[in-house]
C-alpha positions as CSV (number, residue, x, y, z in Angstrom):
1,M,87.9,19.6,186.0
2,A,89.2,23.1,185.3
3,F,88.1,22.8,181.5
4,W,84.9,22.4,182.3
5,I,84.8,25.7,185.2
6,L,86.4,27.9,181.8
7,L,83.7,26.7,179.7
8,L,81.0,27.6,181.6
9,L,82.5,30.8,182.3
10,Y,82.5,31.5,178.2
11,S,79.0,30.5,177.9
12,F,77.8,33.0,180.5
13,L,79.7,35.4,178.8
14,L,78.1,35.1,175.4
15,L,74.6,35.2,177.0
16,L,75.6,38.2,179.2
17,Y,76.9,39.9,175.6
18,A,73.3,39.0,173.7
19,W,71.4,40.4,176.1
20,Q,72.9,43.4,176.4
21,Y,73.6,43.8,171.9
22,P,70.7,46.1,170.9
23,S,67.9,44.7,168.1
24,P,68.7,46.1,164.1
25,S,66.1,47.7,162.5
26,I,65.2,45.9,159.3
27,Q,63.9,48.0,156.4
28,K,62.2,46.8,153.2
29,W,64.2,46.2,150.3
30,P,64.3,48.3,147.1
31,L,62.6,46.8,144.2
32,L,64.2,46.7,140.6
33,A,62.8,49.0,137.7
34,T,60.0,47.3,135.7
35,D,61.0,46.6,132.3
36,D,58.8,48.7,129.6
37,T,58.4,45.8,127.0
38,S,56.3,48.0,124.8
39,T,58.4,49.8,121.8
40,P,57.5,52.8,120.2
41,T,55.9,52.1,116.8
42,V,58.0,53.6,113.9
43,R,57.1,53.6,110.4
44,C,58.9,53.1,107.1
45,Q,59.1,52.6,103.9
46,D,62.1,50.2,103.5
47,T,64.5,49.0,105.7
48,N,66.2,52.0,105.0
49,D,64.3,53.9,107.6
50,C,64.9,51.6,110.0
51,N,67.3,51.6,113.4
52,A,70.4,49.2,112.9
53,H,69.3,45.5,113.2
54,H,65.7,46.2,112.3
55,I,63.1,45.4,109.5
56,C,60.5,47.1,107.4
57,L,57.9,44.9,107.5
58,N,54.3,45.7,106.7
59,Q,55.6,49.8,107.0
60,T,57.0,49.3,110.4
61,C,60.3,49.0,111.6
62,L,60.4,45.5,113.8
63,P,63.6,43.8,115.7
64,Q,65.0,41.3,114.1
65,L,65.5,37.5,115.7
66,L,69.2,37.7,114.6
67,R,70.7,40.4,114.5
68,G,72.8,41.6,111.3
69,E,71.2,38.2,109.4
70,E,71.0,38.9,106.0
71,C,67.9,37.4,104.1
72,D,68.0,36.4,100.5
73,P,65.1,37.2,98.7
74,L,65.3,34.5,96.3
75,T,65.6,31.8,98.9
76,G,63.9,33.4,101.6
77,E,61.5,35.9,103.0
78,W,61.3,38.0,106.1
79,T,58.1,36.7,108.4
80,L,56.9,38.2,111.8
81,V,57.7,35.6,114.7
82,S,56.3,35.9,118.3
83,I,59.3,34.7,120.7
84,Q,58.3,34.9,124.2
85,G,55.3,37.4,123.7
86,K,58.0,39.7,121.8
87,S,57.5,40.4,118.4
88,L,60.8,39.8,116.3
89,V,61.1,39.5,112.2
90,A,63.0,35.7,111.2
91,C,64.0,34.9,107.9
92,I,61.9,32.0,106.8
93,C,62.8,29.8,103.9
94,K,60.6,29.3,100.8
95,Y,62.0,26.0,99.5
96,P,62.9,24.3,103.0
97,D,63.0,20.9,101.0
98,F,65.8,22.2,98.6
99,I,67.8,25.1,100.6
100,H,67.3,25.1,104.2
101,Q,69.4,27.7,106.8
102,K,72.1,27.1,109.3
103,H,70.0,28.3,112.1
104,Y,66.2,28.8,112.7
105,G,65.5,32.8,111.7
106,G,68.9,32.7,109.7
107,N,69.7,33.2,105.5
108,C,68.7,30.4,103.7
109,D,71.7,29.7,102.0
110,V,72.4,25.7,102.9
111,D,71.4,23.3,99.5
112,V,70.3,20.0,101.1
113,T,69.0,18.3,98.0
114,C,71.9,18.8,95.4
115,Q,74.8,18.4,97.9
116,P,77.0,17.1,97.6
117,Y,77.3,16.4,94.0
118,G,75.8,19.7,92.6
119,H,74.2,23.1,93.8
120,Y,70.3,23.9,93.2
121,N,69.6,26.5,90.3
122,L,67.0,29.1,91.5
123,H,66.3,30.0,88.0
124,T,65.7,26.4,86.5
125,Q,64.5,25.1,89.5
126,Q,67.0,22.2,89.0
127,C,70.1,20.9,90.3
128,D,73.3,21.5,88.0
129,C,75.7,18.6,88.8
130,L,79.2,18.0,88.7
131,E,80.9,16.5,85.3
132,G,80.1,12.6,85.6
133,F,77.1,13.5,87.5
134,V,72.7,13.7,86.1
135,A,70.4,15.9,87.3
136,F,67.1,14.4,88.3
137,H,63.5,15.7,89.1
138,Q,61.6,13.1,90.7
139,P,60.5,13.0,93.9
140,K,63.0,15.4,94.4
141,P,66.1,17.3,92.6
142,S,69.0,15.6,93.1
143,C,72.3,14.5,91.5
144,K,73.3,11.1,91.0
145,K,75.8,9.1,89.1
146,L,74.9,7.0,86.0
147,P,76.8,4.5,83.5
148,V,78.3,6.2,80.7
149,V,75.7,5.1,78.2
150,E,72.5,6.4,80.4
151,R,74.2,9.4,81.2
152,M,74.2,10.6,77.2
153,M,70.6,10.5,77.2
154,Y,70.3,13.0,79.6
155,E,73.0,15.6,78.4
156,S,72.0,18.5,76.5
157,C,72.9,18.6,72.0
158,D,75.0,21.3,71.1
159,S,73.8,23.9,68.7
160,D,75.0,22.4,65.7
161,E,73.2,19.0,66.8
162,V,70.1,17.6,66.9
163,H,68.5,15.5,69.3
164,F,68.0,11.8,68.4
165,S,63.7,11.8,69.2
166,Y,63.8,15.2,66.8
167,I,65.3,13.8,63.4
168,Q,63.4,14.3,60.4
169,P,63.8,12.5,56.9
170,S,65.0,16.0,56.1
171,D,68.0,16.1,57.8
172,G,69.6,13.6,55.8
173,F,70.3,10.6,58.0
174,I,70.7,7.3,56.7
175,A,68.4,4.9,58.7
176,G,71.0,2.4,58.9
177,Y,73.5,4.3,60.5
178,L,71.0,5.4,63.2
179,R,70.1,2.2,64.2
180,R,74.1,1.3,64.0
181,H,74.4,4.2,66.8
182,Q,70.7,4.2,68.9
183,N,73.0,4.3,72.2
184,K,73.9,7.8,71.0
185,K,71.9,10.7,71.7
186,C,73.1,13.9,70.0
187,F,74.0,13.8,66.2
188,K,76.1,16.8,64.4
189,R,73.9,17.5,61.3
190,P,75.1,16.7,57.8
191,C,76.9,19.1,55.9
192,T,77.3,21.7,58.2
193,F,80.8,21.2,59.6
194,D,84.3,21.4,58.0
195,A,85.0,17.8,56.6
196,F,89.1,18.5,57.6
197,T,88.9,20.3,60.2
198,G,85.1,19.6,62.5
199,Q,84.8,23.5,62.7
200,P,81.1,24.9,62.0
201,L,80.3,26.5,58.7
202,K,77.7,28.8,57.9
203,K,74.9,28.2,55.8
204,A,76.3,24.8,54.8
205,R,73.0,22.1,54.7
206,Y,71.6,19.3,53.8
207,E,69.1,19.2,50.6
208,E,66.6,16.4,50.4
209,G,67.1,14.3,47.7
210,N,70.9,15.9,46.4
211,G,72.8,16.1,49.2
212,C,75.1,18.9,50.8
213,V,75.1,22.3,49.5
214,C,78.2,24.3,50.3
215,D,78.1,28.0,50.0
216,P,81.3,29.1,47.5
217,A,80.5,32.8,48.5
218,L,81.8,31.6,52.2
219,G,84.6,29.8,50.5
220,Q,83.1,26.3,50.7
221,F,83.0,23.5,48.7
222,G,81.5,19.9,48.5
223,V,83.3,17.0,48.9
224,R,82.5,13.2,49.0
225,I,84.3,11.6,51.5
226,E,84.7,7.5,51.8
227,G,82.9,5.8,54.4
228,L,80.3,8.2,54.7
229,P,77.7,7.1,52.1
230,D,76.1,5.2,55.2
231,Y,75.4,8.2,56.9
232,V,74.1,11.1,54.8
233,Q,71.4,10.2,51.7
234,G,71.7,11.3,48.3
235,P,73.6,11.1,45.4
236,G,75.9,14.4,45.9
237,Y,78.3,15.5,48.2
238,N,77.9,13.8,51.5
239,A,80.5,16.5,53.4
240,C,81.2,20.2,52.9
241,A,84.7,21.7,53.4
242,S,86.4,25.3,53.7
243,V,88.9,26.4,51.3
244,F,90.4,28.6,54.5
245,Q,91.8,27.6,57.8
246,T,89.5,29.5,59.8
247,P,85.7,29.4,58.0
248,L,84.6,33.1,56.6
249,E,82.0,34.5,58.6
250,Y,81.0,36.9,55.7
251,P,81.2,36.2,51.6
252,I,84.2,37.0,49.2
253,S,84.4,36.6,45.7
254,V,84.1,34.2,43.6
255,E,83.2,32.7,40.6
256,I,81.5,29.4,39.3
257,V,82.2,28.2,35.6
258,T,81.0,25.5,33.9
259,Y,81.8,24.3,30.4
260,F,79.6,22.2,28.7
261,Y,80.0,19.6,25.8
262,L,76.2,20.3,23.9
263,M,74.5,18.1,26.3
264,Q,76.6,14.9,25.3
265,E,79.4,14.5,28.1
266,P,79.5,15.5,31.8
267,P,80.4,19.5,31.9
268,V,83.5,20.4,33.6
269,T,82.4,22.8,36.6
270,F,84.8,24.5,39.1
271,L,85.3,27.5,41.4
272,Q,87.9,30.1,40.8
273,Y,89.2,32.3,43.8
274,K,91.8,34.9,43.2
275,N,93.7,37.2,45.3
276,L,94.3,34.4,48.3
277,N,96.7,34.2,50.9
278,A,98.3,31.0,51.0
279,S,98.9,31.2,54.4
280,H,95.2,31.6,55.1
281,V,94.5,28.3,53.1
282,I,94.2,24.4,54.3
283,A,97.2,22.7,53.7
284,P,95.8,20.3,51.3
285,L,94.8,23.3,48.9
286,R,98.2,25.4,49.1
287,S,100.1,24.0,47.0
288,L,97.7,24.7,44.1
289,I,97.5,28.3,44.4
290,Q,99.0,29.8,41.1
291,N,99.5,33.8,40.9
292,G,97.0,33.6,43.9
293,K,94.8,32.1,42.0
294,L,93.0,28.9,43.4
295,Q,90.7,26.4,41.3
296,V,88.4,23.6,43.2
297,G,87.0,20.6,40.5
298,Q,82.8,20.8,41.3
299,E,80.9,17.7,40.1
300,F,78.0,18.6,37.5
301,P,74.9,18.4,38.6
302,Y,75.4,18.6,42.5
303,D,77.4,21.8,41.7
304,Y,76.4,25.5,43.2
305,M,75.4,26.4,39.8
306,Q,72.7,24.1,39.6
307,V,71.4,25.1,43.6
308,F,71.2,28.8,42.6
309,F,69.5,28.8,39.4
310,R,67.0,26.0,41.2
311,E,66.5,28.3,44.3
312,R,65.7,31.0,42.2
313,H,68.7,33.8,43.8
314,P,68.2,37.0,42.5
315,F,71.3,38.5,40.1
316,T,71.9,40.0,37.1
317,A,72.5,38.6,33.1
318,Q,75.1,40.0,31.2
319,V,74.7,39.5,27.3
320,R,76.2,40.4,24.2
321,Q,73.7,42.6,21.5
322,F,73.6,41.7,17.7
323,N,71.2,42.6,14.8
324,Y,69.7,39.8,13.3
325,N,69.8,39.6,9.5
326,E,69.1,36.2,7.5
327,I,73.0,35.1,7.4
328,F,73.4,35.8,11.0
329,Y,76.5,38.6,9.8
330,A,75.9,41.4,12.6
331,N,78.4,43.8,14.1
332,Y,78.2,43.8,18.1
333,P,78.7,46.7,20.6
334,P,81.8,45.4,22.7
335,T,80.3,46.5,25.9
336,L,78.2,44.0,28.0
337,I,74.2,45.4,29.1
338,R,72.5,44.2,31.8
339,K,69.2,42.1,31.4
340,P,66.3,41.4,34.1
341,N,66.3,38.6,36.0
342,Q,65.1,36.1,33.7
343,M,65.6,33.0,31.9
344,E,64.3,31.5,28.4
345,W,62.9,28.6,27.9
346,C,65.2,27.5,25.4
347,R,64.5,23.7,24.7
348,F,61.3,24.1,23.5
349,M,60.2,27.6,21.8
350,S,59.4,30.9,24.1
351,R,56.4,31.7,24.7
352,H,58.0,35.3,24.0
353,L,58.2,34.0,20.1
354,K,55.3,34.4,18.3
355,E,55.0,32.3,15.4
356,V,54.7,34.8,12.4
357,F,58.4,34.9,13.0
358,L,60.5,33.2,10.3
359,P,62.1,30.0,11.7
360,S,65.6,31.9,11.3
361,E,64.4,34.7,13.4
362,W,63.2,31.9,15.9
363,A,66.3,30.5,16.5
364,F,68.4,33.8,16.0
365,N,66.6,34.9,19.5
366,L,67.2,31.2,20.9
367,L,70.9,31.6,20.0
368,Y,71.2,35.4,22.1
369,T,68.3,36.0,24.1
370,F,69.9,34.6,27.3
371,P,72.9,32.4,28.2
372,A,71.2,29.7,30.3
373,C,68.1,28.0,30.1
374,Y,66.0,24.8,31.9
375,I,66.0,21.3,30.5
376,G,62.8,19.7,31.1
377,K,62.2,16.6,33.0
378,K,60.7,15.0,30.5
379,D,62.4,16.1,27.6
380,Q,63.3,12.7,25.6
381,D,65.8,14.7,23.1
382,S,67.8,15.5,26.1
383,P,70.4,13.0,27.9
384,D,69.1,11.8,31.0
385,L,72.1,14.0,33.1
386,Y,70.7,17.1,31.8
387,R,66.7,16.7,32.1
388,G,65.4,19.2,34.9
389,R,69.0,20.9,34.9
390,Y,70.0,24.5,33.7
391,V,72.5,24.4,31.3
392,S,74.3,26.9,28.8
393,N,71.8,27.5,25.7
394,P,72.8,24.6,23.5
395,L,72.2,26.7,20.9
396,H,74.2,29.6,21.9
397,F,77.1,30.0,19.7
398,T,78.2,32.0,17.1
399,F,79.2,30.7,13.6
400,R,82.3,30.8,12.0
401,A,81.5,32.3,9.1
402,H,82.4,35.9,10.4
403,S,85.8,35.9,12.6
404,E,84.2,38.4,14.9
405,H,81.6,36.2,16.2
406,P,83.5,34.4,19.2
407,R,81.9,30.8,20.1
408,Y,80.9,30.5,23.6
409,N,79.9,26.8,25.2
410,S,80.7,28.1,28.6
411,L,78.6,29.8,31.5
412,L,80.5,32.3,34.1
413,L,78.8,33.0,37.7
414,K,80.3,35.4,39.7
415,H,79.9,37.1,42.7
416,E,81.7,40.3,43.4
417,R,80.8,43.1,46.1
418,G,77.4,41.3,46.9
419,D,75.8,40.9,43.9
420,W,75.7,37.6,41.6
421,T,76.4,38.2,37.6
422,L,76.1,35.4,35.0
423,E,77.8,35.6,32.0
424,F,79.6,33.7,29.1
425,A,83.0,32.7,30.2
426,P,85.9,33.8,28.5
427,E,87.6,31.9,25.7
428,Y,87.7,28.1,26.2
429,D,91.4,27.1,27.2
430,I,91.9,23.4,26.6
431,N,95.9,23.0,27.7
432,T,94.6,24.6,31.2
433,Y,91.6,22.3,31.9
434,L,93.0,18.9,30.1
435,S,95.2,18.9,33.5
436,I,92.6,19.1,35.7
437,A,89.8,17.1,34.2
438,N,89.1,13.7,32.9
439,P,89.5,14.1,28.7
440,R,86.3,12.3,28.2
441,M,85.1,15.5,29.8
442,V,86.8,18.0,27.8
443,P,84.4,19.5,25.4
444,F,85.7,19.0,21.8
445,L,84.2,21.8,19.7
446,D,85.0,20.7,16.0
447,D,82.2,18.0,16.4
448,P,79.6,16.6,13.7
449,V,76.8,18.7,15.7
450,V,78.7,21.7,15.0
451,N,79.6,21.2,11.9
452,M,76.3,20.3,10.6
453,L,74.8,23.6,11.8
454,E,77.7,26.1,10.3
455,Q,77.5,23.8,7.1
456,G,73.8,24.4,6.9
457,Y,73.2,28.2,8.3
458,M,72.3,29.3,4.7
459,S,69.7,27.0,4.0
460,K,68.4,26.9,7.5
461,D,67.8,23.5,7.2
462,P,68.9,22.3,10.9
463,I,67.1,24.9,12.3
464,Y,63.9,24.7,11.0
465,D,63.8,21.5,11.7
466,Q,64.8,22.3,15.4
467,N,62.2,24.8,15.1
468,V,59.6,22.7,14.7
469,L,60.3,20.0,17.6
470,Y,60.1,23.4,19.8
471,R,56.3,24.2,18.6
472,H,55.3,20.6,19.1
473,Q,56.9,20.5,22.4
474,E,55.3,23.8,23.6
475,R,52.3,22.3,24.9
476,D,54.1,19.3,26.8
477,R,55.9,22.1,28.0
478,K,52.6,23.7,29.8
479,H,50.7,20.8,30.5
480,N,54.0,19.4,33.0
481,N,54.4,22.7,34.4
482,E,57.7,23.0,33.4
483,P,59.5,26.6,34.6
484,T,59.9,29.1,31.8
485,F,62.8,30.3,34.1
């Protein structure tokens, strides 16, 4: 009962307080300052003229969508966009199917087409793939793993190789070899690499119809390797090799010597190097060096002397000067003189000789005009081996009737200080070459042909008969368009 009386009393007091409390005066809430969305226009020539986080676009500084973000010009470009009514600059990707971005408006640096086995190359617009993977272009750039045989078809060839689809007959490959390796895409060009080390050889090449041509001035020589006949066409050398462990880049001095056997046997021909450092020479040849000299045998008619004359390389000839008399007795100056780059036709009478000359004078000019001559391809009086070849003048020797007249049967083609010189080789040293050549290939100077000419020089009968042959065959030379050089 007392509880209820106290509750009524408390309620009465609250009502009395509320009636007596003054009413508060309510004022208006102050409004916030309005945002000014208009930004003052700043003109510019490039982004350096703008404030931080602004980009110069259309000669106006505009704020970036993503502050501090970059935009690679190769993959994206700054573009004006509108976000909630504001003009901002964002990086937009040029190739979104290939390279994308982590965030809208950010740098375009996310490779989406070549990953995970490569990356997109902006310069080639192709995929650069990891080893074992191949780049494809359709329907879009990508990297795929293929079987080994298929992968080889997509790989590029090295500089010393030729793609199978571009091989020509002039490259020297035998068709059977290409058929047996039809799954191979790249082939090393014949003759262009060292047969022993595989290193590339400067200027070494294949010559159609012959075989490998190896430049001796660069320390190269021709070889014939067993097992390669079905690889390179031609009857000559099927590979080149270098005398030196490191193939040369620049030419050096070399001598090419050929001894002829009066056109009755294959000549002996070899390369000769001097002042060699044995430590620079390949192991198979190192033990053959004597007093700094090295001789490397070559095979006629595939030796470099034939190549040199056939390709008309410039050279200077050195010949001895004789004064003619009817029995060939004459003194000659001890020095050698230079003659122009001209090779006379010595198997047939030279067009420079006139028929008003005596037959013996014709023969004399043939004997002493020039060291070498060309044998016609259809010259029936020459062995097959010599037809269409350049040889030592077969009449170019002097008679024993005078002790001062040496007799030569060899040519020396020398490269020295950048120039080629042709002259007769020094005396024939039979003991030197018997040890390195087949005895049948070594010239024997006391043969019947030489003796006949020596015994008949006073009567001139053999020489006269030879001149008749020259006159008759001169028309054939012109008709067959054989060179006079």
